[in-house]
C-alpha angles and dihedrals in degrees: 000000000000125000109255113253118208109245101181113121135169131202112228138165104236092204090218091176088066098034100046107010090251139110113253113257091228122034095214124082116280123237113224126189137201125340092008087074093060118101127256086242090062091050092050089051090061089054096045094047094041090232099164094179092057093042093055092068089061091049092049092048092049091048089056093042094055091043089053092048090050091049094052097040116105101200107029131049094200121032092189088068110180092357130081134211091275091056089046093053090050091053090049089050091055091046091050093049088059094040109030093166094053121101121262086235090063090057089049090052089052094056096049094047095040102043119117114254113250128216119298111292117249090202132046091211112113115246114246131199137196121354092007093096096049116098131255087243090060089049092053091049089053091048089055088057095245087123108026094175091056089046089061089047093056093042094054093041093054092048090051094044095054091043089053093050089050092049098053101031117119092206110039144018092205116041092182092059110194094351125100130230090257089058089053091049091053089051090050090050091057095042093049091047087061094042106035095158096050119104113259089239087064090057092050090048091051090050093052093044092052092051093046092051093046091049091051093045092237099109129079096209119086120251117258101287125232111239 
């Protein structure tokens, strides 16, 4: 029995020009999944009530979001620059205090577009956070409900990762096209089954690459199919 992955998504225009003083990377609306769709008010509640378990899902989603942004960016390998996730969460908290009805994803967009640029990168590899460095084998164990807490971690990370790619992409606001998040999860199940020792970030990267190639017509493999 697999852990249930939330598939609800909404297409929104993040209005990054207003949120972060920047022009959106992609002119079309951006598809956001999972925890990013929760309100700032909900996030602030987890801080006020000291509900660590509920707060972790926001941290996992943000870890995936920033990893996805870094993956899709063309000129920077870490959009947090000189900051870290802790600094980012503090900035989101301040944003949410002023805009409790805004989406958590809008606060996340603010921190990646407003972060100070760090020193020149010595590596072109994108910087990853959170579950990215765990293996596909660990992901599959979590999917089999042997580690329910880690299952939630991967679920929220993937939702954030795809939301981050959609936010920063120059070509699309929805890398999955007509597919749903659950379709992507099924694809990840199969890919990770064949590559159990690969980092989970590698599986997410392969998913995005396949969809990008299929959308451009340059790849032989079919796009992640809607079920």
